[in-house]
TORNUTI-22843 format. One record per residue: x negated, y, z negated of N, C-alpha, C in turn; residue number from 1; residue in three letters; chain. Coordinates in pm, 1 decimal, decimal comma. Layout:
BEGIN
((X; Y; Z); (X; Y; Z); (X; Y; Z); NUM; "Ala"; "A")
...
This chain:
BEGIN
((3539,1; -757,7; 1627,0); (3421,9; -709,6; 1567,2); (3313,8; -710,8; 1701,3); 1; "Unk"; "A")
((3272,1; -652,6; 1722,5); (3227,1; -575,2; 1861,3); (3054,1; -547,1; 1850,5); 2; "Unk"; "A")
((2981,4; -627,9; 1927,1); (2828,4; -579,1; 1917,4); (2760,8; -512,9; 1979,6); 3; "Unk"; "A")
((2685,5; -444,1; 1989,4); (2635,4; -362,1; 2101,4); (2505,2; -343,3; 2107,9); 4; "Unk"; "A")
((2405,8; -367,7; 2201,3); (2299,9; -329,7; 2210,4); (2242,3; -189,9; 2154,2); 5; "Unk"; "A")
((2171,9; -198,2; 2125,6); (2158,6; -70,1; 2032,2); (1980,2; -4,4; 2092,4); 6; "Unk"; "A")
((1931,4; -88,0; 2083,4); (1779,7; -56,7; 2163,1); (1728,9; -183,5; 2147,2); 7; "Unk"; "A")
((1668,4; -258,6; 2262,7); (1551,5; -359,8; 2238,8); (1590,2; -471,3; 2232,9); 8; "Unk"; "A")
((1576,0; -520,8; 2103,6); (1624,0; -608,7; 2044,5); (1726,5; -623,4; 1918,7); 9; "Unk"; "A")
((1741,4; -461,9; 1903,6); (1874,5; -414,9; 1791,1); (1980,1; -455,0; 1832,2); 10; "Unk"; "A")
((2120,1; -492,8; 1783,3); (2220,3; -470,0; 1778,7); (2342,2; -428,1; 1672,4); 11; "Unk"; "A")
((2426,2; -334,7; 1700,8); (2498,5; -255,9; 1598,4); (2690,9; -345,4; 1612,8); 12; "Unk"; "A")
((2671,6; -352,3; 1516,1); (2851,3; -419,4; 1493,5); (2922,0; -364,7; 1408,1); 13; "Unk"; "A")
((3045,8; -316,7; 1446,7); (3123,2; -229,4; 1382,7); (3263,6; -331,9; 1337,5); 14; "Unk"; "A")
((3256,7; -313,0; 1237,6); (3399,9; -392,9; 1180,8); (3471,8; -273,2; 1125,6); 15; "Unk"; "A")
((3641,9; -317,7; 1117,9); (3720,7; -268,1; 1100,0); (3841,7; -281,0; 1006,2); 16; "Unk"; "A")
((3901,5; -203,3; 934,4); (3995,2; -275,4; 830,8); (3932,8; -285,2; 708,3); 17; "Unk"; "A")
((3787,6; -265,0; 670,4); (3756,8; -313,7; 525,0); (3787,4; -197,4; 431,8); 18; "Unk"; "A")
((3793,2; -227,5; 296,8); (3807,4; -166,7; 213,9); (3686,2; -134,8; 94,6); 19; "Unk"; "A")
((3679,7; -23,9; 48,2); (3554,2; 20,8; -2,1); (3517,4; -41,3; -154,0); 20; "Unk"; "A")
((3417,6; -78,5; -149,4); (3380,8; -203,6; -242,9); (3388,4; -369,7; -262,7); 21; "Unk"; "A")
((3445,7; -371,1; -124,7); (3462,4; -517,2; -87,4); (3366,3; -583,1; -55,5); 22; "Unk"; "A")
((3306,4; -709,3; -33,2); (3194,8; -763,2; -7,3); (3204,0; -888,2; 118,3); 23; "Unk"; "A")
((3173,1; -825,8; 235,5); (3195,5; -969,4; 295,3); (3018,7; -1002,7; 353,1); 24; "Unk"; "A")
((3039,6; -1150,0; 374,3); (2916,5; -1226,7; 451,6); (2965,7; -1255,8; 602,3); 25; "Unk"; "A")
((2857,7; -1288,1; 666,7); (2823,4; -1363,0; 786,4); (2728,2; -1418,3; 839,1); 26; "Unk"; "A")
((2741,7; -1498,9; 945,8); (2633,7; -1596,7; 919,9); (2543,7; -1556,2; 1124,8); 27; "Unk"; "A")
((2450,0; -1481,0; 1134,5); (2450,5; -1481,2; 1237,4); (2338,2; -1585,3; 1275,5); 28; "Unk"; "A")
((2336,2; -1637,2; 1434,3); (2251,7; -1714,6; 1480,3); (2146,0; -1680,9; 1598,0); 29; "Unk"; "A")
((2052,0; -1666,5; 1597,2); (1960,3; -1640,9; 1710,6); (1912,5; -1777,1; 1788,6); 30; "Unk"; "A")
((1947,9; -1767,7; 1886,6); (1869,9; -1864,2; 1997,6); (1766,0; -1852,3; 2055,8); 31; "Unk"; "A")
((1634,4; -1908,8; 2082,7); (1544,3; -1843,5; 2132,0); (1522,3; -1946,9; 2222,6); 32; "Unk"; "A")
((1366,2; -1936,3; 2342,9); (1346,4; -2018,9; 2403,6); (1287,1; -2149,6; 2338,7); 33; "Unk"; "A")
((1291,7; -2298,2; 2403,9); (1237,9; -2388,8; 2400,4); (1363,6; -2477,9; 2270,9); 34; "Unk"; "A")
((1465,6; -2438,1; 2260,2); (1588,2; -2487,8; 2179,9); (1586,5; -2465,7; 2065,9); 35; "Unk"; "A")
((1487,4; -2356,3; 1993,0); (1471,7; -2358,9; 1868,1); (1567,4; -2214,2; 1838,4); 36; "Unk"; "A")
((1642,0; -2225,0; 1682,9); (1750,2; -2115,3; 1657,5); (1763,4; -2091,7; 1536,7); 37; "Unk"; "A")
((1753,4; -1987,3; 1485,1); (1764,0; -1932,2; 1340,7); (1858,7; -1856,3; 1317,9); 38; "Unk"; "A")
((1900,3; -1948,3; 1153,3); (2034,1; -1845,1; 1120,1); (2012,1; -1754,5; 1018,9); 39; "Unk"; "A")
((2081,9; -1654,1; 997,6); (2047,0; -1539,6; 895,6); (2150,8; -1532,4; 833,7); 40; "Unk"; "A")
((2179,2; -1507,0; 699,9); (2322,7; -1505,3; 614,3); (2284,8; -1383,5; 588,3); 41; "Unk"; "A")
((2420,7; -1289,5; 583,9); (2380,5; -1120,9; 516,7); (2525,6; -1127,0; 456,8); 42; "Unk"; "A")
((2519,7; -1073,2; 326,9); (2625,3; -1014,4; 251,4); (2649,7; -847,0; 244,7); 43; "Unk"; "A")
((2730,7; -758,1; 258,0); (2733,9; -645,4; 277,1); (2850,8; -578,6; 149,3); 44; "Unk"; "A")
((2831,7; -481,2; 81,5); (2949,9; -435,6; 34,4); (2961,7; -289,7; 132,2); 45; "Unk"; "A")
((3100,1; -305,8; 131,6); (3159,8; -179,3; 191,4); (3137,3; -57,0; 164,3); 46; "Unk"; "A")
((3088,3; 24,5; 182,3); (3013,4; 183,3; 140,4); (2910,4; 158,4; 148,3); 47; "Unk"; "A")
((2804,7; 72,9; 121,3); (2664,7; 124,7; 126,3); (2619,3; 142,1; 306,6); 48; "Unk"; "A")
((2522,2; 235,3; 281,5); (2485,2; 292,8; 379,4); (2428,4; 192,8; 455,0); 49; "Unk"; "A")
((2359,7; 86,8; 417,4); (2305,4; -3,5; 555,3); (2297,9; -110,1; 486,1); 50; "Unk"; "A")
((2238,3; -222,6; 546,2); (2190,8; -346,4; 490,8); (2071,1; -328,2; 461,0); 51; "Unk"; "A")
((2011,8; -356,3; 392,6); (1904,0; -389,2; 299,7); (1817,3; -551,4; 338,7); 52; "Unk"; "A")
((1723,5; -564,5; 320,9); (1645,1; -648,0; 309,3); (1660,7; -773,4; 453,4); 53; "Unk"; "A")
((1668,8; -701,0; 554,2); (1716,0; -763,5; 723,5); (1583,3; -773,5; 730,0); 54; "Unk"; "A")
((1516,8; -888,3; 746,1); (1384,8; -923,9; 802,3); (1342,0; -933,7; 954,2); 55; "Unk"; "A")
((1303,5; -934,0; 1032,6); (1271,0; -956,9; 1148,9); (1258,2; -1105,5; 1226,3); 56; "Unk"; "A")
((1312,5; -1117,4; 1296,5); (1305,0; -1284,5; 1323,4); (1172,7; -1342,5; 1344,7); 57; "Unk"; "A")
((1094,4; -1274,3; 1304,7); (946,3; -1328,7; 1333,5); (898,4; -1381,9; 1187,5); 58; "Unk"; "A")
((973,5; -1340,0; 1103,4); (935,2; -1419,1; 974,2); (985,9; -1510,8; 936,5); 59; "Unk"; "A")
((1097,3; -1589,0; 1022,3); (1187,9; -1702,6; 1007,0); (1114,5; -1812,9; 1114,7); 60; "Unk"; "A")
((1038,6; -1763,5; 1156,4); (967,7; -1853,4; 1297,2); (919,8; -1962,7; 1246,3); 61; "Unk"; "A")
((960,9; -2085,0; 1256,7); (950,9; -2211,7; 1208,4); (1015,3; -2310,0; 1338,8); 62; "Unk"; "A")
((912,8; -2366,6; 1394,5); (953,3; -2463,9; 1489,3); (915,7; -2586,2; 1482,7); 63; "Unk"; "A")
((1030,0; -2709,0; 1541,9); (940,6; -2839,6; 1577,3); (1019,6; -2834,4; 1701,7); 64; "Unk"; "A")
((912,7; -2925,6; 1738,2); (918,9; -2964,6; 1903,1); (844,0; -3073,0; 1919,1); 65; "Unk"; "A")
((872,8; -3118,4; 2012,4); (934,8; -3167,3; 2130,9); (1056,6; -3267,5; 2084,7); 66; "Unk"; "A")
((1154,7; -3176,2; 2069,8); (1293,1; -3281,7; 2005,7); (1363,3; -3338,2; 2063,0); 67; "Unk"; "A")
((1402,1; -3397,1; 2141,6); (1381,9; -3534,1; 2077,5); (1235,0; -3592,7; 2107,6); 68; "Unk"; "A")
((1174,3; -3651,9; 1980,7); (1035,0; -3678,1; 2009,2); (1014,7; -3802,7; 2075,0); 69; "Unk"; "A")
((920,5; -3830,6; 2140,7); (919,7; -3987,8; 2166,8); (753,3; -4045,3; 2120,1); 70; "Unk"; "A")
((677,1; -3984,3; 2069,9); (567,9; -4008,2; 2007,2); (485,6; -3907,5; 1903,8); 71; "Unk"; "A")
((535,1; -3789,0; 1931,7); (454,3; -3649,0; 1878,2); (549,3; -3554,0; 1823,2); 72; "Unk"; "A")
((537,5; -3563,4; 1683,1); (687,7; -3443,4; 1682,1); (547,8; -3324,1; 1588,4); 73; "Unk"; "A")
((570,4; -3195,9; 1670,5); (518,8; -3060,2; 1673,9); (594,8; -2989,4; 1556,5); 74; "Unk"; "A")
((526,4; -2947,6; 1453,8); (539,7; -2859,9; 1397,8); (480,5; -2715,6; 1296,9); 75; "Unk"; "A")
((553,7; -2631,7; 1356,4); (457,5; -2495,0; 1316,9); (555,6; -2457,1; 1203,3); 76; "Unk"; "A")
((488,9; -2469,6; 1107,4); (521,8; -2385,8; 1022,9); (506,3; -2254,7; 917,1); 77; "Unk"; "A")
((575,6; -2174,1; 839,7); (560,6; -2080,3; 785,8); (429,8; -2014,8; 717,7); 78; "Unk"; "A")
((432,3; -2129,8; 620,8); (375,6; -2100,0; 526,4); (222,5; -2197,0; 572,4); 79; "Unk"; "A")
((108,9; -2193,8; 472,2); (-12,6; -2309,2; 448,2); (22,5; -2393,9; 402,0); 80; "Unk"; "A")
((95,1; -2390,3; 281,3); (157,5; -2516,8; 193,5); (274,1; -2543,4; 245,4); 81; "Unk"; "A")
((310,7; -2648,9; 278,6); (435,7; -2689,4; 311,7); (481,3; -2820,7; 273,2); 82; "Unk"; "A")
((555,2; -2851,3; 180,2); (609,2; -2995,2; 151,5); (709,5; -3059,8; 258,8); 83; "Unk"; "A")
((667,7; -3157,6; 324,1); (812,2; -3210,1; 396,0); (806,4; -3336,6; 405,1); 84; "Unk"; "A")
((898,0; -3391,8; 412,1); (1019,4; -3545,9; 374,3); (1086,6; -3546,0; 522,7); 85; "Unk"; "A")
((1050,6; -3670,5; 580,0); (1089,2; -3717,5; 660,3); (1198,1; -3818,9; 638,1); 86; "Unk"; "A")
((1322,0; -3823,3; 646,5); (1405,9; -3979,6; 619,5); (1462,2; -3991,1; 737,7); 87; "Unk"; "A")
((1504,1; -4127,4; 672,7); (1586,0; -4172,7; 800,7); (1791,4; -4183,9; 805,7); 88; "Unk"; "A")
((1857,6; -4210,4; 872,0); (1996,2; -4223,3; 813,1); (2035,4; -4214,9; 708,8); 89; "Unk"; "A")
((1964,6; -4337,1; 636,5); (2002,8; -4376,3; 513,8); (1947,5; -4281,0; 390,1); 90; "Unk"; "A")
((1856,7; -4195,6; 404,3); (1780,6; -4157,8; 305,0); (1642,2; -4203,8; 258,4); 91; "Unk"; "A")
((1624,9; -4315,8; 345,1); (1513,3; -4377,6; 329,8); (1386,2; -4282,4; 333,5); 92; "Unk"; "A")
((1277,9; -4223,8; 270,7); (1145,6; -4147,6; 320,8); (1098,6; -4211,5; 383,8); 93; "Unk"; "A")
((1058,2; -4165,0; 494,5); (938,4; -4265,0; 583,3); (816,0; -4172,5; 559,9); 94; "Unk"; "A")
((815,6; -4046,7; 559,9); (698,1; -3980,7; 541,7); (720,9; -3866,8; 431,4); 95; "Unk"; "A")
((625,4; -3838,3; 311,3); (624,5; -3728,1; 247,2); (529,8; -3676,9; 213,0); 96; "Unk"; "A")
((479,8; -3549,9; 238,9); (331,9; -3483,7; 175,8); (332,9; -3330,3; 198,6); 97; "Unk"; "A")
((215,3; -3299,6; 167,6); (165,5; -3180,6; 173,4); (97,3; -3138,0; 330,6); 98; "Unk"; "A")
((135,3; -3052,8; 419,8); (70,4; -3021,9; 519,9); (46,5; -2862,8; 564,1); 99; "Unk"; "A")
((-41,4; -2876,5; 648,4); (-55,3; -2709,0; 688,0); (16,9; -2665,2; 795,1); 100; "Unk"; "A")
((4,8; -2526,9; 814,0); (110,7; -2490,2; 905,6); (111,5; -2510,3; 1039,5); 101; "Unk"; "A")
((43,5; -2582,2; 1088,2); (60,4; -2651,1; 1207,7); (3,1; -2841,0; 1198,0); 102; "Unk"; "A")
((123,7; -2871,5; 1210,3); (123,2; -3024,9; 1206,0); (174,6; -3108,3; 1290,2); 103; "Unk"; "A")
((100,0; -3228,4; 1306,0); (191,9; -3339,5; 1413,3); (188,5; -3464,3; 1344,5); 104; "Unk"; "A")
((330,6; -3458,6; 1365,5); (395,8; -3633,8; 1292,3); (391,2; -3703,6; 1406,9); 105; "Unk"; "A")
((330,4; -3850,0; 1366,7); (341,4; -3961,9; 1470,0); (515,1; -4049,7; 1447,2); 106; "Unk"; "A")
((516,8; -4033,4; 1592,7); (671,4; -4067,4; 1537,5); (689,1; -4205,3; 1619,1); 107; "Unk"; "A")
((594,0; -4263,0; 1679,8); (579,4; -4407,8; 1751,6); (580,2; -4490,7; 1738,6); 108; "Unk"; "A")
((565,7; -4508,4; 1587,3); (624,0; -4632,3; 1503,9); (768,8; -4674,1; 1486,9); 109; "Unk"; "A")
((832,7; -4505,0; 1513,3); (970,3; -4510,2; 1417,4); (1075,4; -4536,5; 1568,6); 110; "Unk"; "A")
((1197,2; -4601,1; 1497,3); (1256,8; -4688,6; 1609,4); (1370,6; -4535,5; 1658,0); 111; "Unk"; "A")
((1467,4; -4565,8; 1794,7); (1471,4; -4482,1; 1823,3); (1616,1; -4484,5; 1776,0); 112; "Unk"; "A")
((1618,0; -4321,1; 1698,3); (1787,9; -4287,8; 1605,7); (1733,5; -4204,0; 1586,7); 113; "Unk"; "A")
((1828,2; -4125,8; 1489,6); (1827,9; -3972,1; 1431,8); (1740,7; -3981,3; 1242,7); 114; "Unk"; "A")
((1671,0; -3867,3; 1242,0); (1619,2; -3855,7; 1152,7); (1622,2; -3719,3; 1080,0); 115; "Unk"; "A")
((1625,3; -3667,6; 956,8); (1622,5; -3566,8; 892,5); (1468,1; -3547,4; 809,4); 116; "Unk"; "A")
((1448,5; -3431,8; 905,5); (1293,4; -3353,8; 826,9); (1356,1; -3260,3; 682,1); 117; "Unk"; "A")
((1319,7; -3253,8; 594,7); (1328,7; -3152,2; 482,2); (1219,9; -3051,8; 526,0); 118; "Unk"; "A")
((1167,1; -2884,3; 485,6); (1064,2; -2836,1; 475,0); (1114,6; -2753,7; 382,7); 119; "Unk"; "A")
((1006,6; -2757,2; 303,3); (981,1; -2638,4; 190,1); (875,1; -2595,3; 172,2); 120; "Unk"; "A")
((872,1; -2428,1; 180,9); (769,7; -2349,7; 147,9); (822,9; -2214,0; 97,9); 121; "Unk"; "A")
((728,7; -2146,5; 146,5); (712,1; -1976,6; 83,9); (850,6; -1925,0; 132,4); 122; "Unk"; "A")
((925,4; -1940,3; 227,1); (1051,7; -1916,4; 265,6); (1154,1; -1981,2; 256,9); 123; "Unk"; "A")
((1124,1; -2101,4; 159,3); (1214,8; -2156,0; 133,4); (1265,2; -2289,2; 174,3); 124; "Unk"; "A")
((1396,2; -2353,4; 177,9); (1414,5; -2492,5; 207,9); (1527,8; -2481,5; 322,6); 125; "Unk"; "A")
((1448,9; -2608,4; 436,3); (1491,3; -2583,9; 559,8); (1488,4; -2735,4; 608,7); 126; "Unk"; "A")
((1665,9; -2771,7; 683,6); (1667,9; -2907,8; 730,9); (1681,2; -2903,4; 809,5); 127; "Unk"; "A")
((1623,0; -2996,2; 931,3); (1620,1; -3018,6; 1018,2); (1682,9; -3164,3; 1091,1); 128; "Unk"; "A")
((1734,2; -3179,7; 1178,1); (1774,9; -3304,5; 1250,3); (1662,2; -3354,7; 1359,5); 129; "Unk"; "A")
((1593,8; -3468,2; 1349,3); (1526,5; -3482,7; 1445,6); (1552,7; -3573,0; 1567,9); 130; "Unk"; "A")
((1539,7; -3605,7; 1669,7); (1593,6; -3731,6; 1742,8); (1419,2; -3787,3; 1777,6); 131; "Unk"; "A")
((1477,0; -3921,3; 1748,3); (1335,1; -3995,5; 1798,4); (1380,4; -4047,4; 1930,4); 132; "Unk"; "A")
((1350,2; -4057,9; 2079,6); (1389,5; -4126,5; 2193,8); (1312,9; -4202,7; 2207,6); 133; "Unk"; "A")
């Protein structure tokens, strides 16, 4: 597979050896400044004229920073209503609640280890690993 810059932030990929009517799927990972990344999964039926339903990267922009966190974890989420769950490595829920699109989570009382953050909103469900330093 070959990726070529088309214009600006658009890329074209050519995949050879495919049979008309067959379906293939790919995962595309976009890395952004500050350690943010987005993975988009697409399926395509060979012979269709184009991929449909491809959203822009801005529609996926949800970020959690500074990660690793020492005292405060900042969340910038996609929707006004977001249900989040912060769990420890054993699955114990340390925080659960509805939060706005801009939320700060106090991490100062948590011990240094890995935590898991579940974010559910209009964009779907996303799981993230959070490190407390």
